[in-house]
C-alpha positions as CSV (number, residue, x, y, z in Angstrom):
1,M,112.6,78.9,108.8
2,E,111.3,81.1,106.0
3,L,113.1,84.3,105.2
4,D,110.7,87.2,105.8
5,G,111.8,90.8,104.9
6,I,113.5,92.9,102.3
7,L,116.8,92.1,100.6
8,V,118.6,94.8,98.6
9,I,120.8,93.2,95.9
10,R,123.4,94.7,93.7
11,K,122.3,93.1,90.4
12,P,125.3,92.3,88.2
13,E,125.4,93.1,84.5
14,G,124.3,90.3,82.2
15,M,121.6,88.8,84.4
16,T,117.9,89.3,84.3
17,S,116.0,90.2,87.4
18,F,114.4,86.8,87.3
19,D,117.9,85.2,87.3
20,V,118.6,87.0,90.6
21,I,115.3,85.7,92.1
22,A,116.1,82.2,90.9
23,R,119.6,82.4,92.5
24,L,118.1,83.5,95.8
25,R,115.4,80.8,95.8
26,K,118.2,78.2,95.4
27,K,120.4,79.8,98.1
28,Y,117.7,80.1,100.7
29,K,115.6,77.0,99.6
30,Q,112.3,78.9,99.5
31,K,110.0,80.0,96.7
32,K,108.5,83.2,98.0
33,F,110.6,85.9,96.4
34,G,109.6,88.9,94.3
35,H,111.0,92.3,93.3
36,T,109.7,95.8,93.1
37,G,110.9,96.6,89.5
38,T,112.9,94.9,86.9
39,L,116.3,95.9,85.6
40,D,117.3,95.2,82.0
41,P,120.0,92.4,81.7
42,M,122.6,94.9,80.6
43,A,122.0,97.2,83.6
44,S,123.3,96.8,87.1
45,G,122.6,98.2,90.5
46,V,119.8,98.3,93.2
47,L,117.2,95.5,92.9
48,V,114.8,95.5,95.9
49,V,113.7,91.9,96.6
50,M,110.8,90.9,98.8
51,A,111.2,87.7,100.7
52,G,108.5,85.5,102.3
53,K,105.7,87.6,103.9
54,A,107.2,90.8,102.4
55,C,105.7,89.7,99.0
56,K,102.3,90.6,100.4
57,I,103.1,94.3,100.5
58,L,103.9,94.9,96.8
59,P,100.5,96.6,96.1
60,Y,101.0,98.9,99.1
61,I,104.5,100.3,98.4
62,Q,104.4,104.0,98.0
63,D,108.0,105.1,97.2
64,T,108.5,103.8,93.7
65,D,110.9,106.5,92.6
66,K,114.3,105.6,91.1
67,E,117.7,107.1,90.5
68,Y,120.2,106.1,87.8
69,I,123.6,106.9,86.5
70,A,123.8,106.4,82.7
71,T,126.1,107.0,79.8
72,L,125.2,107.8,76.2
73,A,127.2,107.8,73.0
74,L,126.4,110.0,70.0
75,G,126.6,109.0,66.3
76,S,124.6,105.7,66.2
77,Q,121.0,104.6,66.4
78,Y,119.9,101.2,67.6
79,D,116.5,99.5,67.5
80,T,116.6,99.2,71.3
81,D,117.8,102.8,72.0
82,D,120.9,101.3,73.6
83,V,124.0,99.7,72.2
84,F,122.9,96.2,73.0
85,G,120.4,96.0,70.2
86,T,120.7,96.0,66.4
87,L,122.5,99.0,64.8
88,E,120.2,100.8,62.4
89,K,122.3,103.7,61.2
90,T,125.2,106.0,61.9
91,Q,125.7,109.7,61.4
92,E,128.5,112.3,61.8
93,V,128.4,113.8,65.3
94,N,127.3,117.4,65.8
95,T,129.1,118.9,68.8
96,D,127.6,122.4,68.7
97,F,125.4,122.2,71.7
98,D,125.3,122.9,75.5
99,A,125.1,119.4,77.1
100,D,124.1,120.8,80.5
101,A,121.3,122.9,79.1
102,I,120.0,119.9,77.0
103,L,120.0,117.7,80.1
104,A,118.2,120.3,82.1
105,S,115.4,120.4,79.5
106,F,114.3,116.9,80.5
107,K,113.5,118.0,84.1
108,G,109.8,118.0,84.9
109,K,106.9,116.1,83.5
110,L,107.5,114.3,80.3
111,H,105.3,112.7,77.7
112,Q,107.9,110.1,76.9
113,R,108.0,107.9,73.8
114,V,108.5,104.3,74.9
115,P,111.4,102.4,73.3
116,K,110.4,99.9,70.6
117,A,112.2,97.2,72.6
118,S,110.0,97.3,75.8
119,A,107.4,95.2,77.6
120,K,104.7,97.7,77.1
121,K,101.7,96.1,75.4
122,V,99.5,97.2,72.5
123,N,96.5,95.0,71.7
124,G,97.8,92.4,74.1
125,K,101.2,92.2,72.5
126,K,104.5,93.5,73.9
127,L,106.4,96.0,71.8
128,Y,109.5,93.9,71.6
129,D,107.4,91.0,70.2
130,Y,106.5,93.3,67.3
131,L,110.2,94.2,66.9
132,R,111.3,90.6,67.0
133,A,108.7,89.6,64.4
134,D,110.0,92.4,62.1
135,Q,106.6,94.1,62.2
136,E,105.9,97.8,62.5
137,V,106.1,98.7,66.1
138,P,103.2,100.9,67.4
139,E,104.4,104.3,68.8
140,I,103.2,104.8,72.3
141,Y,103.9,107.3,75.0
142,S,104.1,107.3,78.8
143,D,103.6,110.1,81.3
144,V,106.6,110.3,83.7
145,E,108.5,112.8,85.7
146,V,112.2,113.7,86.0
147,Y,112.9,115.2,89.4
148,D,116.6,116.0,88.9
149,I,119.2,115.5,86.2
150,E,122.8,116.5,86.0
151,R,125.9,115.9,84.0
152,L,128.7,113.9,85.7
153,E,132.4,113.5,84.9
154,A,133.1,110.7,82.4
155,D,134.3,107.3,83.8
156,E,137.1,105.1,82.8
157,K,134.9,102.5,81.3
158,H,133.2,104.9,78.9
159,P,135.7,107.9,78.7
160,D,134.2,109.3,75.5
161,D,130.5,109.0,76.5
162,L,128.3,111.6,78.2
163,R,127.6,110.5,81.8
164,F,124.7,111.8,83.8
165,R,122.6,111.1,86.9
166,V,118.8,111.2,86.8
167,A,116.2,110.9,89.6
168,C,112.8,110.0,88.2
169,S,109.4,108.5,88.7
170,S,108.8,104.8,88.2
171,G,108.3,103.8,84.6
172,T,110.8,106.4,83.2
173,Y,112.9,105.0,80.4
174,I,116.5,106.2,80.6
175,R,117.1,104.8,77.1
176,S,114.4,107.2,75.8
177,I,116.2,110.1,77.5
178,C,119.4,109.1,75.7
179,R,117.6,108.8,72.4
180,D,115.8,112.1,72.8
181,F,119.1,113.8,73.9
182,G,120.4,112.9,70.5
183,E,117.3,114.3,68.7
184,K,117.5,117.6,70.6
185,T,121.1,118.0,69.6
186,G,120.7,117.0,65.9
187,N,122.4,113.7,66.6
188,L,121.8,110.0,66.8
189,A,122.3,108.6,70.3
190,A,122.1,105.5,72.3
191,M,122.6,104.5,75.9
192,T,125.9,102.6,76.6
193,S,125.5,101.8,80.3
194,L,123.0,102.0,83.2
195,V,123.4,101.7,86.9
196,R,120.4,102.0,89.2
197,T,121.7,103.8,92.3
198,K,118.4,104.1,94.2
199,A,115.1,102.4,94.3
200,N,112.2,102.4,96.8
201,G,114.3,104.5,99.3
202,F,117.3,102.1,99.2
203,T,120.7,103.1,97.9
204,L,123.6,101.3,96.3
205,D,125.5,101.5,99.6
206,Q,122.8,99.4,101.2
207,A,122.9,96.7,98.4
208,D,124.7,93.4,99.0
209,D,126.4,91.4,96.2
210,L,124.3,88.6,94.9
211,D,127.0,86.1,95.8
212,A,127.5,87.4,99.3
213,E,127.7,84.7,101.9
214,A,124.8,86.3,103.7
215,H,122.4,89.2,102.9
216,R,121.1,91.9,105.2
217,L,117.4,91.6,105.9
218,Y,115.5,94.8,106.2
219,P,112.1,94.9,108.0
220,I,108.9,95.0,106.1
221,A,107.9,98.3,107.9
222,M,110.7,100.1,106.1
223,M,108.8,99.9,102.8
224,L,105.4,101.1,104.2
225,D,105.2,104.8,104.9
226,Y,102.0,104.7,107.0
227,P,101.5,105.8,110.6
228,Q,102.4,102.9,112.9
229,I,100.2,101.9,115.8
230,Q,101.1,99.3,118.3
231,A,98.5,96.6,118.5
232,E,96.7,95.8,121.8
233,N,94.7,92.7,120.8
234,F,96.9,90.5,118.6
235,D,94.2,87.9,118.2
236,D,91.8,90.4,116.7
237,I,94.5,91.6,114.2
238,R,95.4,88.1,113.2
239,N,91.8,87.1,112.7
240,G,91.2,90.2,110.5
241,K,88.6,91.7,112.8
242,K,87.4,95.3,112.6
243,I,89.0,97.5,115.3
244,R,88.6,101.0,116.6
245,L,91.5,103.4,116.4
246,D,91.9,107.0,117.6
247,T,93.8,108.4,114.6
248,D,93.4,111.0,111.8
249,A,95.0,108.7,109.3
250,D,92.9,106.7,106.8
251,R,95.4,103.9,106.5
252,V,97.7,102.6,109.3
253,L,100.3,99.9,109.9
254,M,99.5,97.8,112.9
255,M,102.7,96.8,114.7
256,D,103.9,94.3,117.4
257,G,107.0,96.1,118.5
258,E,109.2,96.3,115.4
259,T,107.2,93.7,113.5
260,A,104.5,94.7,111.0
261,L,101.3,92.7,111.6
262,A,98.7,94.2,109.2
263,I,97.6,97.2,107.1
264,Y,94.3,98.6,108.2
265,D,92.0,101.1,106.4
266,R,89.3,103.4,107.8
267,M,85.9,102.0,106.8
268,T,83.8,105.2,106.8
269,P,84.9,108.8,106.7
270,G,84.5,110.4,110.1
271,R,84.3,107.2,112.0
272,N,87.1,105.4,113.8
273,V,86.3,101.9,112.7
274,F,89.1,100.2,110.7
275,A,89.1,97.0,108.6
276,S,92.0,94.8,107.7
277,A,93.3,95.5,104.2
278,R,96.2,93.1,104.3
279,G,97.5,90.7,106.9
280,L,101.2,90.3,107.1
281,W,101.6,87.3,109.4
C-alpha cells in the first residue's frame, strides 16, 4: 500500500535533501516522494516530505515560512558565505559593536544579495555554475522578510561564534545575513552552522530521525489552510464535477471525514458554483 501523507524528517548534516528522498524511496519501496524546500548539505533540521498523494498539493501550500538557528564567525570570508566553501581572505576582527542592535537591524523587509554559491539562475545558468567555472558571478538580489531575529547563548560546538535565531520568509538566505552582519560591523563573516527548526508549520520536535524504524505520517489537510467542507456526493468530487457550495470562501478543501478529497475554487464572483482545482484521491 502506498504511503500517503506528510513526513517530517530531521535531516542530518552531510546529506542533500535528495539523499533523504532517495533513502525514503528505498525504505518504503515507492517513488512518489517530494519535499517543500531544500536544505544545504551542511545544514540539518526540519525537512517536510510529501509522500504519495501529498505530492499533489505542493503548489497549494500557503505556509512557507521558516525558522533557523545559526552561528557565524568573524574574521574570514568564503566564496560561499559559509565556512564550507573556499577561503578568500582573512582580516583582524573588530569587536567594537552591539551585536543585538546589529541583528535587530535585519528585522523587516530586506533586499538581500544572493550568495554566489546558490541555485538562483541568471541567463539560464545557476550562480554556483559561474563560481565553479571561475567566471565572474552576476550580482543579484531577492526580496525577503525577517519576522524575528534574536541573539542566543553560544553552544558547545561553536563556543566562540555568535549564535542567533531567525524567523523568516521562504527564500531568505541565512548565509547572506551572516555575511552582511560582518559588513555592518566592519568585519568579514561567514556562517559556521545552520539548523532549520521550523518549516511549513512543523517544528523540530515533530521531526523523526531519518533512520527511525517508522515515521509519523501527518494528514494532507494539515498543510492546506483552507475552509474544510464535508463532501455529500463523493462520486461528483472524484469525477471532478462542478458543485454548489454555500460559503464565502473562494477556495475550499472538500473532505471525507479527516481525509482530504479535493481542492475546489469558486468559478465566478458572487456565484456559489465551484470547480475542482486539484483532486487528491
